[in-house]
C-alpha positions, 0 to 999 in steps of 0.5 A: 488594250493597253494604256496606248489604246485609252489614249486613244480612245478617250479623245474619240469617245469624247468627240462622239459624245460631244458631237451627240449633244451638238449634232451635225448641224453644230459640228459641221459649223465649227469646221465652217467656222475656221475656214469661212472665218478666214477666208472671209477675214482675209476678203474683209480685211482691208475695206474695214482696215480703211474704215477703221483707219478713217472713222476711228483714226486707227493707223494701218499697223493697227487697223489690219489686225484689228480688222482681221479680228473683228470680221473674224468674230462677225463672221463667226458669230454669223454662222453660229447664229445661222446654225442654231436657226438651222437645228431649231428647224431640224428640231421642229421638223422632227430630224433632231435625233437624225442631227445629233446621230450623225453629230455624233459620227462626224464629232468622232471622225474629227477627233479621229483625224486630229488624233491621226494628225497628232500621232503622225508627228508624235510617231516622227519624233519618237523614230527619233527620241524613242520615247515610247516601247516599240512593243507597246505600240505593236500591242495596241489595238488603235495605235496603227489603224489611228495613224493611217486614218489621216495619211489614208483620207489625204491620199483619198482626196488627193487620188480622187482629184487627180482622178477627175483632173485625169477623166477631164483630160481624157475627156478633152482629149476625146471631144478634141479628136471628134472636133478633127 
């Protein structure tokens, strides 16, 4: 194990510990806030901006960004409140331990995925500028594994989508033949 392994393992361990304390519900909520918050704020942007323009007399240039920010913050607060309620419900029905355990797994995987993305960017830069000795990377127990984790996960998701489309197309062909 070398320094490269420590640089990789410390954030993953941090993610596991953080996930253990936060639990699955809160870990998933942090992902959901980003995705739902941005998507929801885009959907709500026009009506909220119109309200800011008409009611508060903001200029359109000022109302649009404020509407997005305001919508995002409100959605984030709503999601966090729902997560708190769900988290408390799990504790009451004595599933708090399972919630914490699964939170540790998701927290570790979240940091592993983030590290994989960062390592892929770093690796592309390192190919050109040779910032880290090649033998250091080769001797690392975790570098190549984490480097491949993100792209492999993306490939799996992409392959599943293509498989589903392919299966649907195949099913449609069979149904079309039978109807003729």
